[in-house]
C-alpha positions in Angstrom: 12.9 -16.9 9.9 10.3 -14.7 8.2 10.7 -14.9 4.4 9.1 -12.4 2.0 8.7 -14.3 -1.2 7.9 -12.4 -4.5 5.5 -14.1 -6.8 4.9 -13.6 -10.6 3.0 -10.5 -11.7 1.5 -12.3 -14.6 3.9 -14.9 -16.1 4.4 -18.0 -14.0 7.8 -18.5 -15.7 9.0 -15.6 -13.5 8.8 -17.7 -10.4 12.3 -18.4 -9.1 13.7 -21.8 -8.1 14.6 -20.4 -4.6 11.1 -19.0 -4.1 9.6 -22.4 -4.8 12.0 -24.1 -2.4 11.4 -21.6 0.4 7.6 -22.0 0.0 7.9 -25.8 0.1 10.1 -25.8 3.2 8.2 -23.2 5.1 6.1 -24.3 8.1 3.2 -22.1 7.0 2.5 -19.5 4.3 0.8 -16.2 4.7 -1.1 -15.0 1.6 -2.8 -11.7 0.8 -5.7 -13.7 -0.7 -5.7 -17.4 -0.3 -8.1 -17.8 -3.3 -5.6 -16.0 -5.6 -2.6 -17.9 -4.2 -4.2 -21.3 -4.4 -3.7 -21.8 -8.2 -0.1 -20.6 -8.0 0.8 -23.0 -5.1 -1.0 -25.9 -6.8 0.9 -25.2 -10.1 4.3 -25.6 -8.3 3.2 -28.5 -6.2 3.4 -26.6 -2.9 1.1 -28.1 -0.2 1.3 -26.1 2.9 -1.0 -24.5 5.5 -2.0 -21.1 4.1 -3.5 -18.3 6.2 -4.8 -15.0 5.0 -2.8 -11.9 5.8 -4.2 -8.7 4.3 -4.7 -5.1 5.2 -7.9 -5.8 7.1 -6.4 -8.3 9.5 -2.7 -7.7 9.6 -2.8 -5.5 12.8 -4.6 -8.3 14.7 -2.6 -11.1 13.3 0.9 -9.8 13.9 1.2 -10.9 17.6 0.3 -14.5 16.8 2.7 -14.6 13.8 5.5 -13.2 16.0 4.7 -16.0 18.5 5.0 -18.7 15.8 8.4 -17.2 14.7 9.7 -17.2 18.3 8.7 -20.8 18.5 11.2 -21.5 15.7 8.8 -21.8 12.8 9.7 -20.6 9.3 7.0 -18.4 7.8 6.7 -17.3 4.2 4.7 -14.2 3.2 3.4 -13.8 -0.3 1.1 -11.2 -1.9 -1.3 -11.7 -4.8 1.5 -10.7 -7.2 4.9 -9.1 -6.9 7.0 -8.4 -3.8 5.3 -8.3 -0.5 5.2 -4.9 1.3 5.5 -3.0 -2.0 2.0 -1.4 -2.1 0.9 -4.6 -0.4 0.8 -5.9 3.2 4.1 -6.8 4.8 5.7 -3.6 6.2 4.0 -3.9 9.7 5.0 -7.5 10.1 8.6 -6.9 9.0 8.9 -4.0 11.3 7.6 -5.9 14.3 9.8 -9.0 13.5 12.9 -6.8 13.4 11.9 -5.1 16.6 11.6 -8.5 18.3 15.1 -9.5 17.1 13.8 -12.1 14.6 15.5 -12.9 11.3 13.9 -11.5 8.1 14.8 -12.2 4.5 13.3 -10.8 1.4 14.0 -12.9 -1.7 14.8 -11.0 -5.0 12.1 -11.4 -7.6 9.2 -10.0 -9.5 7.9 -6.5 -8.9 6.0 -4.3 -11.4 7.7 -1.0 -11.1 11.3 -2.0 -12.1 10.5 -3.3 -15.6 8.1 -0.4 -16.1 10.8 2.1 -15.2 13.4 0.4 -17.4 10.9 0.1 -20.3 9.9 3.8 -20.0 13.2 5.2 -21.5 13.0 7.9 -18.8 16.1 8.5 -16.6 16.5 5.7 -14.1 19.7 6.6 -12.3 17.6 8.4 -9.7 13.8 7.9 -9.2 11.1 7.9 -6.5 8.4 5.3 -6.1 5.1 6.8 -5.0 2.9 3.7 -5.4 -0.8 4.4 -5.2 -1.7 8.1 -4.7 -4.3 8.8 -2.0 -7.8 8.3 -3.5 -9.3 11.4 -1.8 -7.8 13.0 1.2 -4.2 14.2 0.6 -4.2 13.5 -3.2 -3.9 17.1 -4.4 -1.4 17.9 -1.6 0.8 15.0 -2.7 0.7 16.1 -6.3 1.6 19.7 -5.5 4.5 18.4 -3.5 5.7 16.4 -6.5 5.4 19.3 -9.0 9.0 20.3 -8.3 10.4 16.7 -8.2 13.4 16.3 -10.5 13.6 12.5 -10.4 11.5 10.1 -12.4 8.4 9.4 -10.5 6.6 6.0 -10.5 3.0 5.4 -9.6 0.6 2.5 -9.5 -2.9 3.1 -10.8 -6.1 1.1 -11.3 -7.9 1.0 -14.7 -11.0 3.0 -13.6 -8.9 5.9 -12.4 -6.2 6.1 -15.0 -7.8 8.7 -17.2 -8.6 10.9 -14.2 -5.0 10.6 -13.1 -3.6 11.5 -16.5 -5.8 14.7 -16.5 -4.6 15.6 -13.0 -1.0 15.0 -14.0 -1.5 17.3 -17.0 -2.7 20.0 -14.7 0.3 19.5 -12.3 3.1 18.7 -14.7 1.9 20.2 -18.0 0.8 18.4 -21.1 4.3 18.2 -22.6 5.9 16.3 -19.7 7.4 13.0 -20.9 5.8 9.9 -19.4 5.2 6.2 -19.9 2.4 3.9 -18.9 2.9 0.1 -18.7 0.1 -2.4 -18.3 -0.3 -6.1 -18.2 3.5 -6.4 -17.6 4.9 -9.9 -18.4 1.5 -11.0 -19.8 0.5 -11.9 -23.4 -0.9 -8.4 -24.1 1.8 -6.3 -22.3 1.7 -2.7 -23.5 4.1 0.1 -23.0 2.9 3.6 -24.1 5.4 6.4 -24.2 5.2 10.1 -25.0 4.0 13.3 -23.5 1.1 13.3 -21.0 -1.1 14.7 -23.8 -0.1 11.7 -26.0 -1.0 9.2 -23.3 -4.4 10.9 -22.7 -5.2 10.6 -26.4 -4.1 7.0 -26.5 -6.2 5.8 -23.6 -9.2 7.8 -24.6 -9.3 5.8 -27.8 -8.1 2.3 -26.7 -9.4 -0.3 -24.2 -8.4 0.3 -20.6 -7.7 -3.1 -18.9 -5.3 -4.4 -16.4 -3.1 -2.9 -13.7 -1.1 0.2 -14.6 2.4 1.5 -13.8 2.7 5.2 -14.6 6.2 6.7 -14.9 6.5 10.5 -15.2 9.7 12.3 -16.0 11.1 14.7 -13.4 11.3 18.5 -13.8 14.2 19.4 -16.0 
């Protein structure tokens, strides 16, 4: 069995009982960054073989992982934070495991975009998750494509690009478009800033920019 195990995005209390059990019972654990995962595993008393599985080695590693699964081993995949394969490695491995007729289970658990969407106050009956926009090639094309989107849109963004992204969104969606930015979700200094894109620009031009950001933008009305 291949298990995809969500891990906390900031608050260790968000780790589920089932996630701890699966990690303890797994034959081996695949981690996006073993150095990041080590404190988490130690905190919950999980002592297992841990191997790195990230965007730079996942293509090469898949065949060996599939081999282990076919031998009957249970493997758990975790990312640095949140649910594997959501803007993190995992999709290629899941696709190959399914192709080979192997069992795959994704445990429910932490992910950043769901609380950010609910916190935003924007319509959440229909939404689209865009993750990280392309940094260079294809970025403007993607934004132009989304200009007519009627559903609430959800993006991930890094602190050093957030102001640039707000400016680009103002150009594409207009300064009065309703939006929300959440950062440091589940942590001590969690912040949710809501208002127009112009409001968000003003806020982050005059306040510290730290942490990882989830950017929700209302759809075209």
